[in-house]
N, C-alpha and C positions, 0 to 999 in steps of 0.2 A: 713669338716666344711661347713655348708650352706652358700651360697653366692648369689649375683645377677648375672644373666647371660642373654645374648641375643642370639637368634637363627638367623643366617644369612642364606640366600639361594640365589642361582643363577641357571638359566637354564630354561627348558621348563615349561610354565605356562598356556598353552591353556585351561586347565580345572580349573584354579584357585587353583591348588594344592600347590602352593607356596605362593601366595598373592591374595586371592580371592576378595579383596576390590577394587583394581585398575585393575586387570585382563589384564595386558599386555601379549601378546602371549609368549614372552621370556623376562626373566630378565637377562640382559647380564653383570651385575656386582653384587657382593654380596650386598644384601639388607636386613636390619633387618625386620623380619616378626613376631617376638614375643619376649616379655620380660618376664623373670622369676624372680620375686622378691626373691624367695627362690629356689635355685638349689642345690641339693645334690645328687651326683652320686649313693649313696646307695638307694635312693628312686626309682631308675630305670632310664633307658635311657630317654633323653629328646625327642628323635625321634624314637619311637618304630617301625615305619613302613614307608617306602618311596617307592612308586610304580610309574608306568608310569602315572596314572591319578589321584592318590589320595595319601594323606600323613596323618599320625597320629603324632601329636606333643603334648608335655606336655602343659597343661593349666597354666596360671599364678597363682602362689601362691596357688595351690590346688592340690588335687590328681586326678582331672579330666583330660581328654584328649580331644583334638580337632581334628575332622576329616575334612580335607581340600580337596577340589576338588570334584571328581565324587563320590557321595555317593547314598544312596537309595533315597534321596530327590532331586537328581540332582546336579548341580554345586553350592555348597554353603558350609558355615562353619557350622558344627554340633558339639555341645558340648556333649561328651560322659560322662554322669554322672555315678558315681559309677563303672567305669571301671578301674581296678587296672593297674598301669604302668608296672607291672611285667608280664602281660599276653603276650602270643605269638600270634601276628597277622599273618594272611596268606592271600594271594591274587594272582592275575595274572594281565595280561595287562588290564583287565576290571576294576581293582581297588581292594580295600580291600573286601574280601569275608567273613571273620569272624575272631574269635580269639579262642585260646585254653588257658584254665586256668591251674593253677598249679595242680588242682585236676583232670585234664584230661577232663573237660567239654568243649563242643564245642558250641560257640555262633555264629550264622550266621546273616549277615547283611540283614535287611528287607527293603521293599520298602519305609518305612517311615523314614529310616535313623537310626533306632534303631537296637540293636543286640538282638536276641532271642535264648534262649537255645534250641538246636536241637540235640538230641542224634541220632547218626547214627543207622540205622536198623542193628541189630545184626544177620548177616547171619550165617548159619551153618559153613561156611568156614572161618569165621573171629573171632573176639574177643567176649568174653562174659563179661558182666558188673561185674560179681562176681569173675572174674579171671584175667582180664587184665585192665590196665590203659593206656590211650593214653598220651604220654609225648612229642611228637613232630609231626609236620605236615608241609610239604612243597609242593609247586606246581611248576613244571617246565614249561618252555615256551611251550613245546609240550603237555601240559595239564596233563601229568602224575603226580600222587600224591604219595608221600612217607609218610607213617604213621609208627611211631615208638611206640611200646608198651612195657610195662614191667608188671610183676606180681603185682596184687593188694596188699594192705597192709595185707590182710589175709594170704598171703603166705610169705615164707622166701625170702626177697629181697636181702640178702647178700650172699646167697649160690649159688650153681651151677644152681639152678632152677630160679634164679633171672635175668638171662640174657635177654637182650633186643631182641625184634623181629622186623625185618624190613619187611614191607608190601608195595608193589607197586600196585597202582590201575590205571585203564585206565583214570579216571577223578575224579573230586571232586563229581560229581553226582553219579558215580558208587560206590564210597566209602560210601556216605551218604545213598544210597538206599539199601545197604547190598549185593551188587554184589560181587562175589568172586574176590580176588586180582589176578593180573597177576602173582605175585610171593610172597612168604612168607617164610622167613628163619631166624633162630636165628643168632644174631650177636655174634660171639665167640671171638672177639678180644678186648673186653673191654666193657665199658659202653658209650653209645652215649650221648654226652653233647649238641650237636647242629647239625643241618643239614641245608644245604644251597642248593638252586636250581638255576640252570642255564637254558639255552634254552633246553638242551637235557640230562642233567645229574644232579646228586646229589653229594654233597661233605659232608662228615661226619667228625666232630671233636670228637674224642673219647679218653677216659682216661682209664688206666688199673685198676683203683680203683673206686668202686661205690660211695664213700663218700668223695673223696679228688681230687682236681684239681691240681696235682703236675706236671705231664707231659701230653702231648696230642699228638695224632697221627692223620694223615689225611688219609681218605679212600674215594675212588670215585667209582661210578658205573653209568651206563646209556646206552645211545644209542651207539652201536659199530661203527656206521657210522661217528661219530664225536669224534675220540679218543683224539684230542687235548684238548677237554674240560675235559678229564679224567686225564690229566697230566701223562699218562702212556700208554704203548702199550698193548692192550688186547692180550691174548694168550689162548690156549686151557686149560691150567691149571688155568689161571686167566682171565676169560672172562669179558667182559665189564659189564655184568648184575650182577656180584657178587661184593659186596663191597671189595675193595682191597687197600692195602697201596700204596701210591705214592712213588716209589723207591727213587726219588731225596730227599724226605723229611724224609725218614726212619732214625730214630736216632736223628732227630731235635726236640727240645722241642718247641712246638708252643703255642702261646697264643691267636691268633685270626685268623679267616678265614672269608673272605667276598666274595660274588659272585654276578656278574651281568649276563646278558643274555649270553654274549660271553667271559667274563673274570672272572677269579678266582684269588684271592690273599691270601697269607698266611704270617703272621708275627710271627717271633720267639721271644723268651724271650731276646735274645741279640740285638734285633732291626734290624735284617736282614729281607729283603723283598723278597718274591718269587711270581712269576706270571705265569699263563698259560692260554690258551684259544684258541678261534677259530676266524680267521679273514675272512671276506667275500672277495671273489675274485673281484678285481676292478682295473682299471688302476692306475698305480703308481701316476700319476698326480692328482688323486682324493683322494688319501689317505692322507688327511691333518693331520690325527691323528698320523700317524707314527706307529700305532700298528702293522702293518705288519712287519716293521723293528724290532720291539721289540720281537714279538712272533716267528718270523722266523729267528732270528739271529743264526749264527752258532758259535760253540765253537772253541777252538784252533785246534781241529782235523777236522774241516770242517763239523761237524754234527749239525743238528738242535736239540736243547735240548727240552725235553718234558716240563720241568719246568725251568724257567729262573730266575737266581739270579739278583736282581737289586742293583747295586752299584753306588756310586758317584752321587747321585741326585743333590746335590748342589755344586759339585766340590770339596768337602772336606771330602767325605766318611762319612758324618754324619749319625748316627743311626736313625732309624725310630721309632716314638712313637705310631703312629696310621695310619690307612689306610682305605680308602673307595673306592668302585668300582661301576661304572655304566656300561652301555652297551658298550661304547667305550671310557671311560675315567677312569683315576685313580687319586686320590688325596692322598698325603702322608704328614703327620705331622712329621717334624724332631724333634729331641730332643732339638734343639735350639728354637723351637716354631714357625718355619716357615712352611707355607703351600705351597707345590709344586704340580703341576699337569702335567699329560701326557695324550695325546689323543685328542679326538674330542672336539671342542668348537662350534659346529654348532648351538647350542641353547643358548650359553653363559654360559654353565655349569662350565667352568673353569675361568670365569670372566676375560678373556683376552681382547685385543683390539677388538672393535666391528667388524672389518673386518677380524679378525683372525679365520679361520675355524678349526684350531687345532694347536698343538704344533710342528708339522712338525718333529716328531721323537726326540724331545728334552724334557727334564724336565724344566718347567718354573714356576717361583714363581707366584702364582695366588691369593694371599690375602696379598697385600703389607701393609695393615693397621693392620695386626695381632697384632704387639707389641703395637701399639697406642690404639687399641680397648680393649685389655686385653689378657688373656691367652686362647688359643683354648684348650678346655677340652674334646670335643667330635666331631666326624665327622660321616657323613652318606651320602649315595648317592642313588638317584633314577636312572632309566635308562638314563635320560637326564638332571639330576639336581644334585646339590651338596649342602649339609647343613653343617654348622659349628656352634657349641655351644661355645660361647666366654664368659668366666668369666670376668666380668668387674673389672677394677682396683679399689681397695678399696677406694681410695680418691674420685672416681666418684660416688660411691653408685649406687642406682637403678634409680635415677632421670633421668640421661642421657638416659638410655635404654628405660624408659617408654615414654619419650618425642619423641625419634626416632620412636618407634613403632606407636605412634599416628600420627606423621607426614607422615609415610609411607602409 
């Protein structure tokens, strides 16, 4: 049912990607940045894209979107007219690069802040417009680009020939210019629903049926030099470069996967949370995030696990309803409606005390006003920022949210 909602944000804001009107470098506590008079999850996510230097959020009471932060016109707010909320945005540390429509059309960000339809050059080694449709695209931190294609409507998309194909390119430029991919192979373990990029790897959420999202499995592939971002140990039979199931999650029914530069998290249908990733070597006294303790923890047999199960966030083993991941922080929404955070608070992304650099290896509640403000219905994270979509309490209506957004 449609309702009024407010988008809150905290964290790195040097490019105005959270709050371009006041432009503090960091927003160290959750601040309302937009009010939605009509919010309905079926319309699409309220935060389609959150990157290091730019953010895409839903516009108030319309189908338009707003591009905050670094865009083609510099650091400013740009209204994206006639851009559907169901499109898939892609980008890198430089900001949003473009978006992919449900029809497989690519629109690239121009210098004037607008998006222009730009079909990639069809090289002889790649797809042809009458045979294949692009259904997903993701850019890793090392600039590698993964493109997923499927047969066009003119072919049998439910038969054996309908399988998706995964292509990896050296960069977005090489993909758009028609250069041959570094690799190209059919995905034989189901149908790709979504793909997520980290610094050096890709994570695939795939289902065994082309038209039903009943169960989902996780597959990873990427740079063999960073196996912790794969959540598995590469071998001769299952090399890092080939999409392979994550053993710890085999048989687990998953419903969501999120990825940051050095962290990946998966949430199953029972509300259990799993994380894996890569920590940078640094003195223990500087690891205020505690991620080293989390990702290098040993099990009862003294072995460091490739994928870590997260239990007891709030001391009561409460199940998790949603999760979001940045570069060095994780936020989890419990079934009680509480928001808890773990990791770095260097830029205020967890809305902790101003002198708190991180959670020091503990889960801490980071949005204490959640119940007072309303129900948290959506979460998202940029590398150094966190976003919450809060459905306002019915008795408050939309007046309170609009007033706060004007005052901010």
